[in-house]
N, C-alpha and C positions, 0 to 999 in steps of 0.2 A: 667768179671773183677770186683773186688771189688772197691767201691768208695774210692778215696784217702782221704776222710774226715772221713771214718768209722773206728771204732775200733773193731776188732774181738777178741774174747776171746777163748782161747783153752788151750790144755795141751799136753805134750809130755812125753812118758814113756822112760826111759833109764834103763840101768842095775842097776843103783843106786838110782832110785826113780822117782817120777812123778813131773814134773815142769809145773805149770800153766804159761800162758803168755798172754800179749796183743800183737796184731799184726796189722800192717798197710800196706796197699798196695795190689797189685794184687797177687793172690795165686801162680801164676807161675813166679813171679819176682825173680831176683837174691836176695839171702837172706843176710840181715844184722842182725847179732845177737848182741843185745845191752844189756850189763850187767851193772846193777846199783851197787851203793856202799852203804855206811852207813853214816848217817841214811836216807835211800831213798827207792824207790820202782819203779816199771815199769812206772807209769804215768809221771815220770820225763822225759821220752823220747817221750811224745805224740807230741809235736811240731816238734821235729826233725823227728819223724816217718812220720808225714804228709808231711814234706819237701822231704824226701827221697821217699815216696810213689808217689809223683808227678813226680818223675824221673823214676818210674817203679820198684823200689826196694820193696821187701817184708821185712819189719822190724819186727823182733821177739824180744820182750822185756820180758824175763822171771822173775818171782819172784825167786830170787836166793835161794839156799839151806838155810834153816833156816828162810825163810820169808813166812808166810802163804799167799796163800793157797798151795804153793809148799811144798815138803817134809821138815819136821823139824828135821829129823834124822841127826846126825853127822856121821863122824867127820867134823870139820870145818877148817881144815888146807888148805893152798894154793894148795897143791897137789890135794886134793879132789875137791875143787872149780874149779880148772883148768880142772880136768877130767870131771866135770859136763859140762863145756863149750864144750869140745871136743865131749862128748857123745850127747849133744843136737844138735850140728852141724851135727854130723853123722846121727842122727835120722831124722833130717829135710831135709838134702841134702846129701844122701849117695854117690852120683856120681859126685858131683860138689863142689869145695871149696866155703866157705862162707866168707863174710866180718865180721870183729869183731870190735865192739865199746865197750870200757870199761871206766867207770868213777869210781874213788876212788878204793874201793875194787875190782870193776869190772876190773879196769886197772891192779891191782896187779895180779889177776887171769889170765888176758889176757896174760901178759908177760910169765907166766909159760906155758900156753896152746900153745902159739906161738913157744916156744922153744921145747916143747914135740912133737907137731904134726904140723910142718910148712906146710905140704902139704894139711892140712885140711882147711887152711885159705888163701884167695887171698890177702886181704889188711886188715890193722888194723888201728884203731884210738884209742889212749889212752888219758885220760884227768885227770889232777890235781894231779896224783901221778906218778913220773918218774920211770924208770927202778930200780929194787931193789938195784942194785949195785950203781947206782947214788945216790939213797936216802941214803944208808949207808955211802958212802964217803962224801956226802954233809952235812949230819948231824954232822959228825966229824969235818968238816971244819967250820961249822956254828952252834955253840951250842945253838943258839936261837931256833933251830928246836926242841930241847929237851923240851923246855918250851911249844912250840906249841903242842907237842905230849904228854903232861902230862896226858891227858884224857885216854890214853892207859893204863897207870899204874893204874889209878882209876878203869878201867874196869877189871883189873886183881886182885883186892882185893877180897878175898873169902867172899861170903855171902853179899857183899855190893852192887855191881853193879846192879843186877836185880831190886831190889826194888827202888834204888835211881834213876835209869834211868826213871822209870815210875812215880816218885813222882811229885805231883802237876801237873797232866796232862802233863807229859813228859816235864817239864820245862827245863831239861837238854838238850833235843833235840832242843827246841827253842833256847837255848843259843848257842849251837854248830852252828846252821844255821846262827845266827846273827854274831858270831865271825868269822866264816869261810867265809861268804859273807856279809861283814859289810854294803854294800850299797844296799842290796837287801831284800825285804820283800816278802816271798812266799805267794801265794794265800791261804786264810784261809781254803777253801775246800780241797785243796791239802794237807795241813798239818793235817787236821782232818782225812782224809783217811790214811795218813801215820801213824799217831798215832794209828789208829785202827789196821792197819797191824802189827805194833810193839807190841801192846798189845796182839794180837793173837799169836805172834811169840816168845816172851821172854821165856827163856833167850838166845835163839839161836843166835840172831844178835850180841850180845857181846861176844859170845864164839869164834868168829873169832879172837878176840884180844888175848884171852887166848891160842889159838892154834898157834899164830904167832911165838913166840920165840922158842918153841920146834921144830916147823917145820924148822925154819932157822938153828937151831943147827944140825938137821938131814940131811937137804937137801940144805944147803947154797950154795954149789958149783953148784949144778944143777940150783938152783933158780937164780944164777948170770950169767948163760950162755948167750951168745949173740943171739939176735933175727935175724932170717933169712927171715922174712916176711916184705914187705914194710910197714912202720909205720909212721903215722902222730901223733905228740904229741901236745896237746893244754893245755895251762896253763893260768889261770887268773892272771892278773898283781897284783890284790889286794887280792890274796888268803891268808886267815888267818889260814889255816890248814897246808899247805905246801908252803914255800916261793919259789919264782921263782929261787932264787940262788941255791936251792937244786937240781934243774934239770940241771944246767949248766954242759956241757961236757958229757952228757949222750949219745951223738952220738957214742962214743967209744964202746958202748954195742950193736950196731946194725950192722949186716953184709949186710943186704939189704938196699935199700934207706930209709933214715930217714929224716924227716923234723920236725922242732919244731916252734911253733908259740905262742907268748905271746899275749893274748887277753886283750886290754886295758879296763879299767873301769869295770872289772869283777873279782869276787872272786872265791871261790872253786866250786860253782855250776854255772860255766860259761855258760853252755848250756842253762840255764834258764835266766841268767842275760843279756847275749849278744847273743840272739838266731840268729840274722841275720848274724853276723860275723862267728859264729860257724857253722851254716848251710852252708854258702858259702864255707867255708874251707873244710868241710867234703864232700859235694857234689862234689867239684872239685877233691878231692883226690880219692874218690871212682869211679868217672867217668873216671879216667885215665885208659888206656888200654895198657900200655907199660910194664906190669909186667915181661914178659919174657926177654925183653931187659934189664930191671933193674937188674933182677936176674943174668944174664950173666955178666953184667958189675961189679956188686958189689960182686960177689963171690970171695972168697980168692984164 
């Protein structure tokens, strides 16, 4: 059995590319697939990985598509990223459902993956970005979200975003972290490694944003389908990227058990800012073994 303090490095081949990952916990443990967002990378899950490893889980945190050393090939729409999660889960655990944790873009992809292949996943945890339908309706009710999301428009300007993102040692990335988590200062070594990852990956990480609107136009109805996997949603009370009001009422988009928790004194990167609270909530959620009862009770 691997030490709960160790970090294993590995890779998995899928039909659509090779994905490098960090892993925590015993090799035979129940898998938790942890998907990061932007601007972030797998080390964001190291503390959570240790906490879950101590409970016997095997946490796999891949570099998502477009993040070196994983495949840098596109496309980068949500359908493709969700398919990556499904294929990684199938390759790692072909005969047993896995648990899925997603933050930011990882959460967005998780919703689509859960809708497409609900039997592939036992339980899910999403953080900081609500169900796409809730986000869309919430943004219409609260126009302040359009201002918070203005960076998305910047990333869609042709020929501007790649060089501007890396300008002055990725000053824009530092600004986003400060704005989205105003009370938090990430570790200098963590940020140095993140910027190295982004430098090796550009422009792929911002191509997610350029693929978003076309994907919504093509697949909006499918992307707004209801989730049938038990899901826990966590949102920082001080999130400067997505306001807590945007997530209000999203329980309507879940058919299985859904629980939502606002974590006080935390922003967008809540799993780093309030690790004890987030870890307790996730461990308690994943440790529950009443999935079949919940599925029968919550089925339409």
